C-alpha distance (Angstrom), angle and dihedral (degrees) to the residues before:
residue distance angle dihedral
M1 . . .
E2 3.81 . .
T3 3.81 115.1 .
L4 3.75 124.8 -148.7
E5 3.79 123.5 -156.8
T6 3.85 116.2 -155.3
D7 3.79 141.2 157.7
I8 3.80 96.2 -126.8
C9 3.76 131.1 16.7
V10 3.75 118.0 -163.4
I11 3.84 121.7 -162.4
G12 3.75 110.3 -162.2
A13 3.81 129.5 34.5
G14 3.76 99.6 -144.7
S15 3.80 123.0 114.6
A16 3.75 95.6 -68.5
G17 3.80 97.0 45.8
L18 3.89 95.5 43.4
T19 3.71 90.6 50.7
V20 3.80 93.2 55.4
A21 3.83 93.5 41.9
A22 3.79 93.6 50.7
G23 3.79 95.0 43.5
A24 3.86 93.7 46.9
A25 3.77 93.8 45.7
Q26 3.83 94.0 48.5
L27 3.85 86.1 50.5
G28 3.86 89.4 57.9
R29 3.72 99.4 -103.6
A30 3.83 123.0 139.0
V31 3.85 106.8 -112.0
V32 3.78 134.1 -173.8
L33 3.83 117.6 -164.2
I34 3.83 119.9 -161.9
E35 3.75 122.1 -166.3
Q36 3.75 128.0 163.0
G37 3.78 97.8 -176.2
E38 3.82 133.7 35.9
M39 3.79 121.3 -34.2
G40 3.75 110.9 -108.9
G41 3.77 97.2 38.6
D42 3.68 127.8 -142.5
C43 3.80 98.0 -27.7
L44 3.78 96.7 57.0
N45 3.89 101.0 35.1
T46 3.83 108.5 28.1
G47 3.89 107.3 5.6
C48 3.80 135.9 38.1
V49 3.67 101.4 8.1
P50 3.75 103.2 44.7
S51 3.81 93.7 37.8
K52 3.77 94.4 50.5
S53 3.84 89.5 45.0
L54 3.80 89.7 54.8
I55 3.82 92.6 45.8
A56 3.83 88.2 52.1
A57 3.81 92.8 56.3
A58 3.79 89.2 45.2
N59 3.78 92.4 52.6
R60 3.81 90.2 51.2
A61 3.79 89.3 57.4
Q62 3.77 90.9 48.7
A63 3.78 92.2 49.4
I64 3.85 88.9 56.8
R65 3.81 90.2 50.4
K66 3.84 89.9 51.6
S67 3.83 98.7 40.3
G68 3.84 93.2 94.6
A69 3.84 88.9 75.3
F70 3.77 87.8 64.8
G71 3.84 93.7 49.3
V72 3.84 89.9 -102.8
H73 3.90 110.1 122.2
A74 3.81 114.7 -167.4
G75 3.75 100.6 153.2
A76 3.84 126.0 -131.1
P77 3.92 113.2 -26.0
D78 3.74 117.6 -105.0
I79 3.77 106.1 -135.2
D80 3.77 113.9 -150.7
A81 3.84 100.5 -168.1
A82 3.93 93.8 -166.9
R83 3.80 89.8 54.3
V84 3.73 91.1 49.0
H85 3.85 91.5 51.1
A86 3.83 87.8 46.0
H87 3.85 89.4 53.2
V88 3.87 91.9 50.7
R89 3.82 91.3 49.3
D90 3.80 92.7 46.5
A91 3.77 90.0 55.1
V92 3.80 90.6 51.5
D93 3.81 94.0 44.9
T94 3.90 91.2 47.8
I95 3.83 92.2 55.5
A96 3.81 96.7 35.8
P97 3.88 98.0 85.4
N98 3.70 88.5 64.1
D99 3.82 90.1 63.7
S100 3.80 97.1 33.1
Q101 3.77 126.5 130.0
A102 3.81 88.5 -123.4
R103 3.82 92.0 57.6
F104 3.71 92.9 50.5
E105 3.78 94.5 45.8
Q106 3.76 87.0 52.6
L107 3.78 86.8 57.4
G108 3.75 90.5 54.8
V109 3.80 99.4 -101.8
T110 3.74 118.6 142.0
V111 3.83 106.0 -132.4
I112 3.78 121.9 -159.5
R113 3.84 117.0 -172.7
A114 3.76 102.0 -152.9
P115 3.83 143.2 89.6
A116 3.86 115.5 -79.9
R117 3.67 130.9 -145.5
F118 3.85 132.0 178.9
L119 3.77 116.3 -114.0
D120 3.84 94.4 -176.8
S121 3.82 139.7 -25.8
A122 3.71 94.0 -63.8
C123 3.83 107.5 26.7
I124 3.69 139.6 59.9
E125 3.80 134.5 -174.9
A126 3.82 122.4 -134.4
G127 3.89 132.2 156.2
G128 3.78 93.4 -4.5
K129 3.81 94.0 -51.5
R130 3.70 136.6 106.8
I131 3.79 113.2 -134.7
R132 3.91 118.2 -161.6
A133 3.83 112.5 -174.0
R134 3.83 137.8 175.6
R135 3.83 87.3 -131.2
F136 3.80 135.6 15.1
V137 3.81 125.4 -155.2
V138 3.81 114.9 -162.1
A139 3.82 109.9 -156.4
T140 3.86 103.5 154.4
G141 3.79 92.7 139.1
S142 3.78 125.3 -158.3
R143 3.79 144.5 -73.9
P144 3.78 135.5 -142.3
G145 3.74 113.8 -67.5
I146 3.77 111.0 -131.3
P147 3.81 118.0 -150.1
S148 3.76 123.9 -131.4
I149 3.76 99.4 -109.2
P150 3.84 118.8 154.0
G151 3.83 111.7 -107.3
L152 3.85 93.9 13.2
D153 3.77 92.5 113.3
R154 3.80 90.8 55.8
V155 3.75 98.0 53.5
S156 3.81 132.0 71.9
Y157 3.83 111.9 -113.2
F158 3.83 139.1 166.9
T159 3.91 126.8 -123.2
N160 3.76 124.6 -175.4
E161 3.84 83.9 -90.5
T162 3.81 91.6 65.3
I163 3.81 110.1 20.1
F164 3.80 93.6 85.3
E165 3.81 93.7 56.5
K166 3.76 93.7 71.1
D167 3.80 121.7 94.8
F168 3.83 98.0 -162.2
I169 3.78 137.8 73.9
P170 3.86 111.5 -113.4
P171 3.84 109.7 -124.9
H172 3.80 90.7 -141.5
L173 3.79 120.4 8.8
I174 3.74 119.0 -167.3
V175 3.78 112.2 -159.2
I176 3.85 120.5 -159.6
G177 3.85 106.0 -156.1
A178 3.76 131.7 40.1
G179 3.85 98.1 -150.2
P180 3.82 123.6 117.0
V181 3.87 95.0 -71.1
G182 3.78 95.6 44.7
M183 3.71 94.3 47.5
E184 3.76 94.6 43.9
L185 3.77 93.2 52.2
A186 3.83 94.1 40.7
Q187 3.83 90.7 57.7
A188 3.85 91.7 43.9
H189 3.72 95.7 51.7
R190 3.78 91.2 43.1
R191 3.77 90.6 54.4
L192 3.73 90.6 47.2
G193 3.81 91.5 55.5
S194 3.81 107.9 -88.0
Q195 3.80 124.7 131.3
V196 3.73 102.3 -124.2
T197 3.91 132.6 -161.6
V198 3.84 118.8 -175.6
I199 3.82 120.6 -161.4
E200 3.80 121.6 -166.8
T201 3.81 128.7 172.5
M202 3.88 90.6 -150.0
R203 3.74 132.2 23.3
A204 3.85 120.8 -50.6
L205 3.87 111.3 -98.0
S206 3.82 88.5 1.4
H207 3.73 94.8 172.5
E208 3.86 91.7 59.4
D209 3.79 133.6 80.5
Q210 3.87 100.2 -72.9
E211 3.78 95.3 -141.8
A212 3.80 88.9 55.1
A213 3.87 92.1 42.2
R214 3.84 90.8 51.3
L215 3.82 89.4 56.0
V216 3.73 91.5 52.5
V217 3.75 92.6 45.2
T218 3.87 90.0 51.3
R219 3.85 89.7 53.1
L220 3.78 93.5 49.6
M221 3.73 92.1 46.9
G222 3.92 90.1 47.9
E223 3.90 87.7 56.1
G224 3.75 90.5 54.9
V225 3.89 102.8 -95.1
R226 3.77 107.5 146.6
L227 3.86 106.0 -142.9
L228 3.79 122.1 -169.4
E229 3.78 111.6 -168.7
Q230 3.77 128.9 -170.6
T231 3.72 87.5 18.5
K232 3.78 126.6 145.8
I233 3.79 122.2 -145.8
D234 3.82 114.5 -143.2
S235 3.87 96.7 -171.3
V236 3.75 147.7 -34.8
G237 3.67 132.8 -134.4
A238 3.81 144.6 175.2
T239 3.78 124.9 -100.2
T240 3.73 134.0 -173.1
S241 3.76 90.6 -99.9
G242 3.83 99.6 36.3
V243 3.75 132.8 -68.6
I244 3.88 140.8 -20.7
V245 3.70 125.1 -150.3
N246 3.80 116.3 -159.7
L247 3.86 114.9 -153.0
A248 3.79 125.8 -147.8
A249 3.77 87.0 -122.2
G250 3.73 91.9 62.7
E251 3.88 99.5 -102.7
T252 3.79 118.6 126.7
I253 3.82 120.9 -153.4
N254 3.75 121.2 -155.3
G255 3.89 117.7 -154.8
S256 3.74 138.6 167.1
H257 3.85 93.4 -133.2
L258 3.83 141.4 11.7
L259 3.81 129.7 -139.3
V260 3.78 119.0 -167.8
A261 3.78 112.4 -155.1
T262 3.79 105.4 161.7
G263 3.78 105.4 133.9
R264 3.74 137.1 -78.4
K265 3.85 141.1 -68.3
P266 3.80 122.6 -149.8
N267 3.75 118.2 -116.8
V268 3.78 100.1 -123.8
E269 3.84 100.9 130.9
D270 3.76 121.7 106.2
L271 3.90 94.3 18.3
Q272 3.82 90.4 100.0
L273 3.84 88.9 -139.2
E274 3.85 88.8 171.2
E275 3.82 88.0 68.4
A276 3.80 88.0 57.7
G277 3.69 97.4 45.3
V278 3.85 93.8 -114.4
A279 3.79 116.0 147.4
F280 3.79 118.6 -142.3
D281 3.84 141.1 160.8
A282 3.84 139.0 -171.9
K283 3.78 90.3 -65.7
G284 3.75 95.5 54.0
I285 3.82 141.0 -95.9
K286 3.83 114.5 -18.3
V287 3.86 113.1 -122.2
D288 3.80 138.8 173.8
R289 3.76 127.4 -127.9
A290 3.75 90.4 -78.8
L291 3.85 88.9 54.4
R292 3.85 91.2 -114.4
T293 3.76 118.6 140.4
T294 3.78 128.2 -138.7
N295 3.70 85.9 -77.4
K296 3.87 101.5 65.3
R297 3.87 94.9 -150.6
I298 3.87 89.9 59.0
Y299 3.74 124.5 73.4
A300 3.91 127.2 -167.6
I301 3.78 120.8 -155.8
G302 3.79 139.9 165.9
D303 3.85 122.3 22.7
I304 3.82 91.8 -20.6
A305 3.76 89.7 66.9
G306 3.74 91.9 68.0
G307 3.93 98.1 -124.0
L308 3.77 133.0 98.5
Q309 3.69 110.0 -16.4
F310 3.79 107.7 -143.8
T311 3.79 131.4 117.9
H312 3.80 91.7 -122.8
V313 3.84 89.4 54.0
A314 3.83 89.6 50.2
N315 3.78 91.2 51.8
Y316 3.84 91.7 46.0
Q317 3.81 89.5 51.6
A318 3.79 90.7 47.6
S319 3.85 90.2 55.7
L320 3.87 89.0 53.3
V321 3.72 92.5 51.7
I322 3.86 92.6 51.1
R323 3.74 91.0 49.6
N324 3.85 91.1 49.8
A325 3.87 101.0 35.2
V326 3.79 98.6 39.2
F327 3.93 104.2 29.6
R328 3.85 97.4 24.9
L329 3.80 87.8 -129.6
P330 3.85 118.3 155.6
V331 3.65 114.0 -107.1
R332 3.82 137.8 -176.6
L333 3.73 127.3 -166.9
D334 3.87 110.8 -122.0
E335 3.77 115.9 -171.2
S336 3.81 96.7 167.2
A337 3.84 94.1 105.8
I338 3.76 103.0 30.6
P339 3.81 109.9 134.3
R340 3.78 125.7 -142.8
V341 3.83 130.3 -165.5
T342 3.83 134.7 -165.4
F343 3.75 103.7 -153.9
I344 3.80 95.4 -142.9
D345 3.84 128.1 122.1
P346 3.02 107.0 -73.4
E347 3.74 92.9 32.5
L348 3.84 116.2 -131.4
A349 3.82 119.0 -148.0
Q350 3.77 130.2 179.1
A351 3.77 135.1 -173.7
G352 3.80 126.6 175.6
L353 3.77 119.5 -13.2
T354 3.87 124.4 -8.3
E355 3.80 115.9 -130.5
S356 3.79 94.5 -98.7
E357 3.79 91.6 46.1
A358 3.75 92.0 51.6
R359 3.88 93.8 47.7
A360 3.73 89.6 52.2
K361 3.86 92.2 49.8
H362 3.81 104.8 33.6
R363 3.88 130.6 50.9
A364 3.90 97.8 -146.4
V365 3.82 113.5 42.9
S366 3.80 128.2 158.0
V367 3.78 132.0 173.0
A368 3.85 128.5 -132.2
R369 3.79 115.9 -167.6
S370 3.70 147.3 163.7
E371 3.70 131.0 -165.2
F372 3.69 129.2 -128.8
A373 3.73 90.7 -134.6
D374 3.82 84.8 72.5
N375 3.72 94.6 48.1
D376 3.86 111.5 101.3
R377 3.95 95.1 -147.6
A378 3.77 89.0 51.7
V379 3.79 92.4 52.1
T380 3.80 89.1 51.1
E381 3.80 92.4 51.7
R382 3.80 93.8 41.2
M383 3.88 88.9 -122.9
R384 3.90 98.6 124.0
D385 3.77 100.0 139.9
G386 3.82 118.4 106.8
F387 3.85 141.7 30.4
V388 3.70 147.8 -126.2
K389 3.79 113.1 -119.4
A390 3.74 121.3 -172.7
I391 3.96 116.7 -162.2
V392 3.82 106.5 -141.8
G393 3.75 132.0 -164.6
G394 3.79 132.4 -173.8
G395 3.79 116.0 -37.1
G396 3.64 93.5 13.6
A397 3.84 94.2 -64.5
I398 3.82 111.5 168.0
L399 3.81 108.7 -127.9
G400 3.82 97.6 170.0
A401 3.69 146.4 -22.9
T402 3.93 130.7 -140.2
I403 3.76 120.4 -165.1
V404 3.72 122.5 -176.3
G405 3.82 114.3 171.8
P406 3.77 143.1 58.4
H407 3.79 116.3 -8.9
A408 3.88 91.5 -7.0
G409 3.80 91.8 156.7
D410 3.78 90.8 60.4
L411 3.77 94.8 39.9
I412 3.81 94.8 56.2
L413 3.76 97.1 70.4
P414 3.86 98.6 82.9
W415 3.86 86.7 53.8
V416 3.81 92.2 49.8
M417 3.83 89.6 52.0
A418 3.79 90.1 47.3
I419 3.72 94.2 52.9
R420 3.72 94.3 44.1
K421 3.79 93.3 48.3
R422 3.75 92.1 41.2
L423 3.81 96.0 -120.9
T424 3.69 122.6 169.1
L425 3.84 128.3 -133.0
R426 3.70 89.5 -102.3
E427 3.74 91.9 63.9
M428 3.80 90.3 47.4
T429 3.81 89.8 56.4
G430 3.87 90.9 57.2
F431 3.74 95.6 68.0
I432 3.77 119.5 103.1
V433 3.78 109.3 -130.4
P434 3.94 122.6 -161.3
Y435 3.75 114.9 -115.0
P436 2.92 130.3 -100.1
T437 3.81 100.9 24.3
F438 3.75 138.4 124.0
S439 3.85 86.5 -120.2
E440 3.84 90.0 73.5
A441 3.76 86.4 75.7
S442 3.78 90.5 69.7
K443 3.72 94.5 52.0
R444 3.85 91.4 45.6
A445 3.82 88.3 53.8
A446 3.77 90.9 54.2
S447 3.76 94.3 42.7
S448 3.89 89.8 51.2
Y449 3.87 88.3 65.2
Y450 3.85 90.3 64.5
A451 3.79 99.8 34.9
P452 3.87 96.3 90.9
M453 3.83 88.7 52.9
L454 3.70 96.1 41.6
F455 3.79 94.9 51.3
S456 3.82 98.4 34.3
P457 3.80 120.2 130.3
R458 3.87 90.0 -104.0
I459 3.78 91.6 57.1
R460 3.74 93.6 43.9
S461 3.82 88.7 52.8
L462 3.74 90.8 50.4
A463 3.86 90.5 52.1
R464 3.73 92.2 48.5
V465 3.88 90.9 51.2
L466 3.80 91.8 47.8
S467 3.81 88.6 52.4
W468 3.73 90.7 64.0
F469 3.83 88.6 70.5
G470 3.75 93.4 60.7
């Protein structure tokens, strides 16, 4: 069996692994990249790119429905499911060359398309070759977690890995799970013409600020999505027309198709991590703050590392590994200011602590906020639902920020920077914001914190005294 000697061996060609491979190769290091599936991983093929493409199509349909309020009458949207599917595939195909095997081979990376397994603490086998490396990076990602529901193994269902392959609009889509993926796809399919029922054992978007989550839930229900929260499923089964879901309360729901969106499971199987002395559990591979495993020559990043499961987190972790593995610089994972976005309408974005998290962790917490209903640009666009909420500690310290409303995912960045750089709300009020823009809502939220002090009787008295001097 041929043996390859390399500086860095990366297992997994998703966002995390590709970032390490590209960075290390461009810095002159010898890199072997191993991937048994599609290049680009979940984000490109079954996650971020196709889902946001489908959401974009659904939003266009909704814009047509709402155009009458602007005096523009277009009638009901005509949904061409095949063209929607073609749009999704076109977006994936357009981005795919950036993640392709050909591109990475041009960078000097040796790409092996095969499963990988550890033989010992410093060697793996893949594609009939042994690879010995100074450092290994495990970035094999995750896959949909399937709940233990009686009958589920005997019916056909979609997950995020298969839902984007269809070129039709389901007449009635039943979604199990009301997390970000379930809620995004529920709204998208409803706007594209499906009847949609969402079933959740807890609260919808339970990890988000509940005030913001309720606003999102209200919008979805207003658009016709049926949402059953705190609802237990007894069993599922197949029917001649699709699928039936039997609820513990006795109700039965008949649908044409089923989508399971109940979380993720790390891809640790078949790697033979025990042979390399790498500890792991059901949540993923255990890592320290430098993303090293219990075998210090092996790193784990992305979903497999058991932390926040976002593409931007994977890329951030990859940058830390490059600094540590290539330049030997000390690094420390810092998740205090990592943003997250649920790409629903209205969008929901979070950075730092939510209000409830802050109150549980800190003694003195206050909230500064502004409403999009008071934002002039939001008024002109008829997008007045939502708010900006800053979570504030002592001395105006910014502990977190919640935005629910138009373009929340874009508007969250200044708050990410403020939390990361430990700015106070006073510094946030000093920025000049163009008018009229949605971003004014963030400055107004910051300013609202100081308004009671600025316009207090004491300050008004001071202003009156100063006026005596001309």
